[in-house]
C-alpha positions as a Markdown table, in Angstrom:
| # | Residue | x | y | z |
|---|---|---|---|---|
| 1 | Met | 139.4 | 54.7 | 106.4 |
| 2 | Ser | 137.2 | 57.7 | 107.1 |
| 3 | Ile | 136.4 | 60.2 | 104.4 |
| 4 | Asp | 138.4 | 62.9 | 106.2 |
| 5 | Thr | 141.4 | 60.5 | 106.4 |
| 6 | Ala | 141.2 | 59.7 | 102.7 |
| 7 | Leu | 140.9 | 63.4 | 101.7 |
| 8 | Asn | 143.7 | 64.4 | 104.0 |
| 9 | Lys | 146.0 | 61.7 | 102.6 |
| 10 | Thr | 145.1 | 62.8 | 99.1 |
| 11 | Lys | 145.8 | 66.4 | 99.8 |
| 12 | Ala | 149.2 | 65.5 | 101.3 |
| 13 | Ile | 150.2 | 63.4 | 98.3 |
| 14 | Leu | 149.0 | 66.1 | 95.9 |
| 15 | Ser | 151.1 | 68.7 | 97.8 |
| 16 | Gln | 154.2 | 66.4 | 97.8 |
| 17 | Arg | 153.8 | 65.6 | 94.1 |
| 18 | Gly | 153.4 | 69.3 | 93.3 |
| 19 | Gln | 156.8 | 69.9 | 94.9 |
| 20 | Glu | 158.4 | 67.1 | 93.0 |
| 21 | Tyr | 156.8 | 67.6 | 89.6 |
| 22 | Gly | 155.5 | 71.2 | 89.5 |
| 23 | Glu | 152.1 | 72.6 | 88.7 |
| 24 | Ala | 149.6 | 69.8 | 87.8 |
| 25 | Ala | 148.1 | 71.8 | 85.0 |
| 26 | Gln | 151.4 | 72.1 | 83.2 |
| 27 | Leu | 152.2 | 68.4 | 83.8 |
| 28 | Phe | 148.9 | 67.2 | 82.5 |
| 29 | Glu | 149.2 | 69.3 | 79.4 |
| 30 | Gln | 152.4 | 67.4 | 78.7 |
| 31 | Ile | 150.8 | 64.1 | 79.6 |
| 32 | Ala | 147.9 | 64.9 | 77.2 |
| 33 | Arg | 150.3 | 65.6 | 74.4 |
| 34 | Arg | 152.1 | 62.3 | 75.0 |
| 35 | Phe | 148.8 | 60.3 | 75.2 |
| 36 | Ser | 147.6 | 62.1 | 72.0 |
| 37 | Leu | 150.7 | 60.8 | 70.2 |
| 38 | Val | 150.1 | 57.3 | 71.3 |
| 39 | Ile | 146.4 | 57.1 | 70.6 |
| 40 | Gly | 146.5 | 59.2 | 67.4 |
| 41 | Arg | 143.8 | 61.6 | 68.6 |
| 42 | Glu | 144.3 | 64.9 | 70.4 |
| 43 | Ile | 143.0 | 64.9 | 74.0 |
| 44 | Asn | 143.1 | 67.6 | 76.6 |
| 45 | Ser | 144.6 | 67.7 | 80.1 |
| 46 | Tyr | 141.3 | 66.9 | 81.7 |
| 47 | Thr | 140.9 | 63.8 | 79.6 |
| 48 | Ala | 144.5 | 62.8 | 80.5 |
| 49 | Ala | 143.6 | 63.0 | 84.2 |
| 50 | Arg | 140.5 | 61.0 | 83.6 |
| 51 | Leu | 142.6 | 58.3 | 81.9 |
| 52 | Met | 144.9 | 58.2 | 84.9 |
| 53 | Val | 141.8 | 57.7 | 87.1 |
| 54 | Glu | 140.7 | 54.8 | 84.9 |
| 55 | Leu | 144.2 | 53.2 | 85.3 |
| 56 | Lys | 143.8 | 53.4 | 89.1 |
| 57 | Leu | 140.3 | 52.0 | 89.0 |
| 58 | Ala | 141.4 | 49.1 | 86.9 |
| 59 | Arg | 144.0 | 48.3 | 89.5 |
| 60 | Leu | 141.4 | 48.5 | 92.2 |
| 61 | Asp | 139.4 | 45.9 | 90.1 |
| 62 | Gln | 142.2 | 43.5 | 90.9 |
| 63 | Gly | 141.8 | 44.0 | 94.6 |
| 64 | Tyr | 141.7 | 46.8 | 97.2 |
| 65 | Lys | 144.9 | 48.7 | 97.7 |
| 66 | Glu | 144.8 | 52.0 | 99.7 |
| 67 | Asp | 147.5 | 53.5 | 97.5 |
| 68 | Ser | 145.5 | 53.0 | 94.3 |
| 69 | Leu | 142.4 | 54.4 | 95.9 |
| 70 | Ile | 144.2 | 57.5 | 97.2 |
| 71 | Asp | 145.9 | 58.0 | 93.8 |
| 72 | Ala | 142.5 | 57.8 | 92.1 |
| 73 | Leu | 141.1 | 60.4 | 94.4 |
| 74 | Gly | 144.1 | 62.6 | 93.6 |
| 75 | Tyr | 143.6 | 62.2 | 89.8 |
| 76 | Met | 139.9 | 63.0 | 90.2 |
| 77 | Ser | 140.8 | 66.1 | 92.1 |
| 78 | Ile | 143.2 | 67.1 | 89.3 |
| 79 | Ala | 140.5 | 66.4 | 86.7 |
| 80 | Ala | 138.1 | 68.6 | 88.6 |
| 81 | Asp | 140.6 | 71.4 | 88.6 |
| 82 | Leu | 141.3 | 71.0 | 84.9 |
| 83 | Val | 137.7 | 70.6 | 83.6 |
| 84 | Asp | 137.3 | 74.3 | 82.9 |
| 85 | Lys | 140.8 | 75.1 | 81.7 |
């Protein structure tokens, strides 16, 4: 898969998920609150997105799946957007 193809697939999925779940910043604030309850330490939305990246990377450690790679790129993009918020 070319870089352009991977990025285009990622953008398409992010757009689709945005329509389904709403604004990523708001969703990841909620995810961060929930993760914080589980781990007993407050984290921010950026860290929540990073944890989702790690989940996808762990799945890739089990073998290549395009879906996991594209999802990891998506979560990294969300993390990049959230880092300064």
